[in-house]
C-alpha positions as CSV (number, residue, x, y, z in Angstrom):
1,M,0.0,0.0,0.0
2,Q,1.4,3.4,-1.0
3,K,1.6,5.9,1.8
4,E,0.1,9.3,0.8
5,N,1.5,12.7,1.6
6,L,-1.6,14.3,3.0
7,M,0.0,17.7,3.4
8,S,0.7,17.7,-0.3
9,S,-2.9,16.9,-1.1
10,A,-4.1,19.5,1.3
11,G,-1.8,22.1,-0.2
12,L,-3.1,21.2,-3.7
13,W,-6.8,21.5,-2.7
14,L,-6.1,24.8,-0.8
15,G,-4.3,26.1,-3.9
16,I,-7.3,25.2,-6.0
17,A,-9.6,26.8,-3.5
18,S,-7.4,30.0,-3.7
19,V,-8.5,30.5,-7.3
20,F,-12.0,31.1,-6.1
21,L,-11.5,32.3,-2.5
22,F,-8.4,34.5,-2.8
23,E,-10.4,37.4,-1.3
24,F,-9.9,35.6,2.0
25,S,-6.2,36.0,2.4
26,I,-6.0,33.0,4.8
27,V,-6.7,30.5,2.0
28,P,-3.6,31.2,-0.1
29,I,-1.5,31.5,3.0
30,L,-2.7,28.0,4.2
31,A,-2.0,26.6,0.7
32,I,1.6,27.9,0.9
33,I,2.1,26.5,4.5
34,F,0.6,23.1,3.7
35,S,2.5,22.8,0.4
36,V,5.9,23.7,2.0
37,I,5.3,21.1,4.7
38,G,4.3,18.6,1.9
39,I,7.4,19.4,-0.1
40,Y,9.6,18.9,3.0
41,N,7.9,15.5,3.7
42,G,8.3,14.4,0.1
43,I,12.0,15.2,0.1
44,K,12.5,13.5,3.4
45,N,10.7,10.3,2.2
46,G,12.2,10.5,-1.3
47,K,8.8,10.7,-3.1
48,Q,7.6,12.8,-5.9
49,N,5.4,15.7,-4.6
50,W,4.0,17.4,-7.7
51,Q,0.8,18.2,-5.8
52,A,2.7,20.3,-3.2
53,W,4.5,22.2,-5.9
54,I,1.3,23.0,-7.8
55,G,-0.4,24.0,-4.5
56,L,2.6,26.2,-3.6
57,L,2.5,27.9,-7.1
58,L,-1.3,28.6,-6.9
59,G,-1.0,29.8,-3.3
60,I,1.8,32.3,-4.2
61,V,0.1,33.5,-7.4
62,Y,-3.3,34.2,-5.7
63,L,-1.7,35.7,-2.6
64,V,0.1,38.2,-4.9
65,V,-3.2,38.9,-6.7
66,R,-4.8,39.5,-3.4
67,I,-2.1,41.9,-2.2
68,S,-2.1,43.7,-5.5
69,M,-5.9,44.3,-5.3
70,G,-5.5,46.0,-1.9
71,H,-8.7,47.0,-0.1
72,V,-11.9,47.2,-2.1
73,D,-14.0,50.2,-1.2
74,R,-17.7,49.8,-1.4
């Protein structure tokens, strides 16, 4: 049975959620945190962790988008 890297999967899903929920800055930040932990676990276990890399990329991109938008005045 193959052991899964749950942090990588969580980072990927939070990265995907960042696409839709980037207005809430916590979602991209959590995607970055979980992805970094997943990358570290993958390196430590010698496994491929493409999910964590994609989650990290999406988290960073949408955090930058959120920061560049600034505050939205109503």
